[in-house]
C-alpha positions in Angstrom: 94.3 133.3 59.8 96.6 136.2 59.0 97.0 134.9 55.5 93.2 134.8 54.9 92.6 138.3 56.2 95.5 139.6 54.1 93.8 138.1 51.0 90.2 139.3 51.8 91.3 142.8 52.5 92.2 143.7 48.8 88.9 142.3 47.7 87.1 144.6 50.1 89.2 147.5 48.9 88.2 146.8 45.3 84.5 146.8 46.1 84.9 150.1 47.9 86.8 151.6 45.0 84.2 150.5 42.4 81.1 151.3 44.4 81.1 155.1 43.6 81.5 154.5 39.8 79.4 151.4 39.5 76.1 153.3 39.8 77.3 156.7 38.4 75.4 158.0 35.4 77.6 157.6 32.3 78.4 160.7 30.3 78.6 160.6 26.5 80.0 162.7 23.7 77.9 164.4 21.1 76.0 161.9 18.9 77.1 161.0 15.4 74.6 159.9 12.8 75.0 156.9 10.6 72.5 156.2 7.8 72.0 153.0 6.0 69.5 152.5 3.2 67.3 149.5 4.2 64.8 149.3 1.3 64.0 151.4 -1.8 60.4 151.7 -3.2 58.5 154.2 -5.2 55.8 156.8 -4.4 53.7 159.3 -6.2 54.3 162.9 -5.2 51.7 165.5 -6.4 53.3 168.0 -8.7 50.4 169.9 -10.2 47.4 169.3 -12.5 46.5 169.2 -16.1 43.2 170.0 -17.9 42.3 168.3 -21.2 39.8 170.5 -23.0 37.8 169.4 -26.0 35.2 171.5 -27.9 32.5 170.0 -30.1 30.1 172.6 -31.5 28.8 174.5 -28.6 29.8 171.8 -26.0 33.0 172.1 -24.0 34.3 169.1 -22.2 37.0 169.4 -19.6 38.9 166.6 -17.8 41.0 167.6 -14.9 43.9 165.3 -13.9 46.2 165.4 -10.9 49.8 165.0 -12.0 52.5 163.4 -9.9 56.3 162.8 -10.0 57.3 159.2 -9.4 60.0 159.4 -6.7 62.2 156.8 -5.0 61.0 156.2 -1.5 64.0 155.2 0.7 63.6 153.6 4.1 66.7 154.5 6.0 67.9 152.8 9.2 69.4 155.8 11.1 71.7 155.2 14.1 72.6 157.9 16.6 75.9 156.8 18.2 77.3 158.5 21.3 80.7 157.4 22.4 81.5 157.3 26.1 83.2 160.3 27.6 84.3 158.4 30.7 87.9 157.9 32.2 88.4 154.2 32.9 92.0 154.5 34.2 90.9 153.0 37.6 89.3 150.0 36.0 92.3 149.4 33.8 94.7 149.5 36.8 92.5 147.1 38.8 92.3 144.7 35.9 96.1 144.8 35.7 96.6 144.4 39.5 94.2 141.4 39.5 96.8 139.4 37.7 98.9 139.1 40.9 96.3 137.3 43.1 94.9 135.4 40.1 98.3 134.1 39.2 99.2 133.3 42.8 95.9 131.6 43.5 96.2 129.5 40.3 99.8 128.6 41.2 98.9 127.6 44.8 96.0 125.4 43.6 98.1 123.8 40.9 100.9 123.0 43.4 98.6 121.9 46.3 98.6 118.2 45.4 102.4 118.2 45.8 102.5 119.8 49.2 103.6 117.5 52.0 101.1 117.0 54.9 101.5 119.1 58.0 102.6 116.1 60.3 105.5 116.5 62.6 105.9 112.7 62.8 106.7 112.5 59.1 110.2 112.8 57.8 109.0 115.2 55.0 106.3 117.7 56.0 105.2 121.2 55.2 104.4 123.8 57.8 101.4 125.0 55.7 100.0 121.7 54.7 98.0 120.6 51.7 94.6 121.9 53.0 95.9 125.3 53.9 97.6 125.6 50.4 94.3 124.9 48.8 92.5 127.4 51.0 95.1 130.1 50.4 94.9 129.4 46.6 91.1 129.6 46.6 91.2 132.9 48.6 93.8 134.3 46.3 91.8 133.3 43.2 88.6 134.7 44.7 90.4 138.0 45.5 91.8 138.2 42.0 88.4 137.5 40.4 86.9 140.0 42.8 89.1 142.6 41.3 88.9 141.5 37.7 85.1 140.9 37.3 83.8 144.2 38.8 86.5 146.2 37.0 85.7 144.5 33.7 81.9 145.0 34.1 82.4 148.7 35.0 84.8 149.2 32.0 82.4 147.6 29.6 79.4 149.6 31.0 81.2 152.9 31.0 82.9 152.5 27.6 80.1 151.0 25.7 78.6 153.5 23.2 75.0 154.5 23.4 73.1 153.6 20.2 69.6 154.8 19.4 68.0 153.5 16.2 65.1 154.8 14.2 63.5 154.2 10.8 62.9 157.2 8.5 61.7 157.7 5.0 63.5 160.1 2.5 62.9 160.9 -1.1 65.5 159.7 -3.6 65.9 160.4 -7.3 62.9 161.4 -9.5 62.1 158.6 -11.9 59.3 160.1 -13.8 57.7 163.6 -14.0 54.2 164.8 -14.8 52.4 161.4 -14.9 48.8 160.8 -13.7 48.8 160.1 -10.0 48.3 156.4 -9.3 45.6 156.4 -6.7 44.0 159.8 -6.9 44.3 160.8 -10.6 41.1 162.8 -10.8 40.6 166.2 -9.2 37.1 167.1 -7.9 35.4 170.3 -6.6 37.6 172.7 -8.6 36.0 175.8 -10.0 36.5 176.5 -13.7 36.3 180.0 -15.2 36.2 181.5 -18.6 37.9 184.8 -19.6 36.3 186.6 -22.5 38.3 188.7 -24.9 36.8 191.9 -23.4 38.4 191.0 -20.1 35.3 189.8 -18.3 35.6 186.6 -16.3 32.6 184.2 -16.0 32.0 181.0 -14.1 31.8 177.8 -16.2 31.1 175.4 -13.4 32.7 173.0 -10.9 34.6 169.8 -11.7 32.6 166.7 -10.6 33.8 163.7 -8.6 35.1 162.0 -11.8 37.2 165.1 -12.6 35.0 166.1 -15.6 33.0 169.1 -16.5 30.5 169.6 -19.4 29.8 173.2 -20.4 27.1 174.5 -22.7 28.8 177.5 -24.2 25.4 178.9 -25.3 24.1 178.8 -21.7 27.1 180.6 -20.2 26.9 183.6 -22.6 24.5 186.3 -21.4 22.1 187.5 -24.2 22.3 191.1 -22.8 26.0 191.2 -23.6 25.7 189.9 -27.2 24.8 191.4 -30.6 26.9 194.5 -30.4 30.2 195.5 -31.9 32.0 194.5 -28.7 30.6 191.0 -28.8 33.2 188.5 -27.5 34.7 186.2 -30.0 36.9 183.9 -27.8 36.8 182.3 -24.4 40.0 181.5 -22.4 39.5 178.4 -20.1 41.0 179.0 -16.6 41.6 176.5 -13.8 43.0 177.9 -10.6 44.1 180.9 -12.6 46.0 178.9 -15.2 45.1 179.0 -18.8 44.5 175.6 -20.6 42.6 176.5 -23.8 41.3 179.3 -26.0 37.9 178.5 -27.4 36.3 180.0 -30.5 32.7 181.2 -29.6 31.4 181.5 -33.2 29.2 178.4 -33.0 27.6 179.6 -29.8 27.2 183.2 -31.1 25.4 181.9 -34.2 22.9 180.1 -31.9 22.3 183.3 -30.0 21.9 185.3 -33.2 19.2 182.9 -34.5 17.4 183.2 -31.1 17.4 187.0 -31.3 15.9 186.9 -34.8 13.2 184.6 -33.6 12.5 186.8 -30.6 12.4 189.9 -32.8 10.0 188.4 -35.2 7.8 187.1 -32.3 7.8 190.7 -30.8 5.8 191.8 -33.9 7.4 195.2 -34.4 4.9 196.0 -37.3 1.9 195.8 -35.0 3.7 198.0 -32.4 4.4 200.6 -35.1 0.9 200.4 -36.3 -1.0 200.6 -33.0 1.5 202.4 -30.8 0.0 201.1 -27.6 1.5 199.3 -24.5 -0.5 196.2 -25.4 0.8 196.1 -28.9 4.4 197.0 -27.9 4.8 194.8 -24.8 7.0 192.2 -26.5 9.1 194.9 -28.2 9.8 196.4 -24.8 10.8 192.9 -23.5 13.1 192.4 -26.5 14.8 195.8 -25.8 15.3 194.7 -22.1 16.7 191.2 -22.9 18.8 192.2 -26.0 20.0 195.8 -25.3 23.1 195.5 -27.5 21.5 193.8 -30.5 21.1 195.4 -33.9 17.3 195.5 -33.4 17.6 197.2 -30.0 17.8 200.7 -31.6 14.7 200.1 -33.7 12.9 198.7 -30.7 13.6 201.8 -28.6 12.4 204.1 -31.5 9.1 202.2 -31.6 8.7 202.5 -27.8 9.2 206.2 -28.0 6.3 206.4 -30.4 3.8 204.8 -28.0 0.8 207.1 -27.7 1.8 209.3 -30.6 -0.5 209.5 -33.7 0.8 207.7 -36.7 1.4 210.0 -39.7 -0.5 209.0 -42.8 1.4 209.7 -45.9 -0.3 212.4 -48.1 
């Protein structure tokens, strides 16, 4: 029995030694990052917009497009690796010491079949006996394994690096620049302005759902601002403050000039000059109000000043 106790005692000592470190939280060094490209695709990245402007007579057509850059879309497998910061000297020593009971136990079990029986009546006998040799060998082997297995498990657990993995996306090289965006090529709801050559800025409208805007240049010009020497000649098309075209207003100005002449003729200035009454000069007054900068405005104002005054008859 002394031999059995002497073999069990080291096994208990091993368990007592490993118990404090077996459940201890493992400490790690600072993480290092390792990236590996898993897949490479493409994506469209908005880079701006472009307005195509076309003018036909007095009609301005604008088509606003969203521009994109075609960029490599890399899916990256990122690993955060933290190496153990633990001291495993104890485990290494126990693994080394376990070789003694392991070797002894294996030797005893291997030699047990050749041990003589414990029988005093026999000429050749062994004080230990075959069964005791097997028992001592098994205990020694168990003690050795009791030292080796917990030490090995603890060493692996405490030295194994901690690895966290994640999938991330990153932009790669730019393959194409300034192309129409694949899925959302049109731009809607954007206000378009026009800057006249006298510095005034007027609204031209808002881009529709199809990214297009049709502008009647005659309609956006105010009659009250036309007909004088400062009459605008060009219109700069602006989208989000950026200039896209310079439009000649001559066709639209000709339409306005023809309308003014028709209004002047319809105002019947001859009757106003002849009768010199509010009834006769009502349309002349309206003309002066609507077209204050026109060439006929000065003549209209002179006729209005003569209302109520007698007309001189040439002698």
